[in-house]
N, C-alpha and C positions, 0 to 999 in steps of 0.2 A: 301288662303296664309296669311289672317288678321292674324292667330295665331302666326306666325312668325315675324310678324312687330316690336315688341319690344323684340325680343328674342335674340339681339347681346349679351348682357351679357353671354347667355347661352352658345353661340358658343365660346366666348372667353374663358370661363371656360373650356369647352372641348378640346379648343385648348392648354390651359395650362396644362391639365391633360395628355393629349398625350403627350407632350413636356416633362413633368416631367417623364412620363414612359420610354420615349427612353433615358433620361439622366439617371435613374437609371439601363436601361439594359447596357448602355456603362460603367458606373461605375462598375458594377457587373462583367463584362466581364475583366476588370482589376483586381479586387480584389479578385474574387474566384479563386483559383488555378485550372489549366487544368485538373488534375487528380480527381477533385470532382466528385462524382457520379460513378466513375468507378467500385467500387464494392459496390453498394447501395449508401445511404446517407452518404458517408464518403470520405477521400482523399486517392485516391489510392496510392500516393506516400509516405504516411505515413508508410506503411508496409516495404518498402525499409528502409527508415529512421531509423524506430524502430531496425530493423536487422542489421544495420550497428553500433549500440551502442554497446560498449564494454561489455562483459559478466560480471556481479558483482557477482552473487549467483553461489556458486558451486553445492547446493543441498546435502541433507542430506546423499545421497550414497557416496560422496566424502568424506565426514567428517567420516563416519562410516569405510570406508575402513581402514583408519590410526589409528582412536581413536575407538578400538573396546571395550576396557574397559569401556569407558562412554557409548557406543553404548548398551552394555549388561545392565547397570544399569539402562539406560533410558527406554530400552524396557520392563523391570519389573515394571516401574512405572507409575504415573498419566500423565507423560509428554511424554509417549512413540509416541504420534501422532503430536508431537509439533516440527516443523523442527528446527535443529541446528542454522541455521541463523536467526531465529526469536529472540532468544535471544544473540547471538554473532555477528549478524551483516553480511554483504556480504562478504565472505571469497573466492571467485573465484581465488584471487591473491595467498592466503595463500596455497590452493589446488593445484596451478601451481607450486609454489616455497615456501614449508613449512619454509625454513631457512629466506627467505627474507621479508615474513610478519609474525608478530606475532600477534594473536587474542588479543584484550583487554578484559579482564576479567571482566565481567558486575559487576556493582554494585548491589548487590542482594536486597538491602533496596528499590532502585529506580525502579529496571526492574521488579522484582516480583508483586509490587505495581500496575504495570500497567495492568495487568491482574486481580488480584486477590483483587482489594480495592472493599469492597463491594458497590452494587448499586442494585436498585430494578429490573433494566434492564436485570440482569444475572439469569439464570436458579436456581432453589432453590438448587438443587445438587452439583452446581459449589461452589467450596473451596471460601469461601470470607473473607478477614478480615478487620477491620480496623486499617491499619498499626501504628497508633499512640497508639491505646489502645493495640494492638497484642505486637508490639516489641519496641515500643518508639524509633523507629529510628536506632535500632540494624539490621544489615544486615541479612537478613533471612538465609544466608549461615552459619551464625553462629550456628543455631540450627537444619537446614534442608539441606539435601543433594539437591543441585539443580536438579539433573538430577532424583532423585526420591526423592521428597519432604516429602513423607508419612514417611521414613525412618528418625527418628531425630539421629542426632551425639550424641557422648557420653555426651557432656556438656549442651545438650539441651534436649526440649520437643517436642512432635508431635506439 
C-alpha cells in the first residue's frame, strides 16, 4: 500500500474525469435530439420535417406536358438531358397554376456562363468558352437557341 501513499492527486484527477464524463452525458441528453440514431447516424425526425416542406420543383415532365415545342427542340439538342428547372428555376407553382406565376426568362449571358465558362476541371469534350472573349457580354440567346444551342439563329454564328 506504500505505492498509493502519495497518489491522492491521481484519485482527485480520476474523480474530476468521472465528474466531467457525467456532466458531458447530462448535457448530451439535453442537446442531442431524441430521434437521433433512429435510422443510423441521423436524426429520424428529419425525414418528416423534409417531407413537410412545400414542393418547389415540378420536374421536366410537368414542363414538357404544356411546352411541347420547347421540349421537342431541346430533345434534339445538346441540352436534352438538362432539366428545365436547372435554367428556369423552381416552377411547381407555375405548373399548378400557369396564369398565377410567370417564369422568369433567364439572362443567358449570365446563365450559360455558369456551366460553359472554360476551366481545366471540365471534360475536354464539354463546350467551354471564355465569355469575355466569345461574346463580350452579349447574351448567348442573341446567337444561339437556348434549348438547342448548336443551332445558331439567323443573325449569329455557332
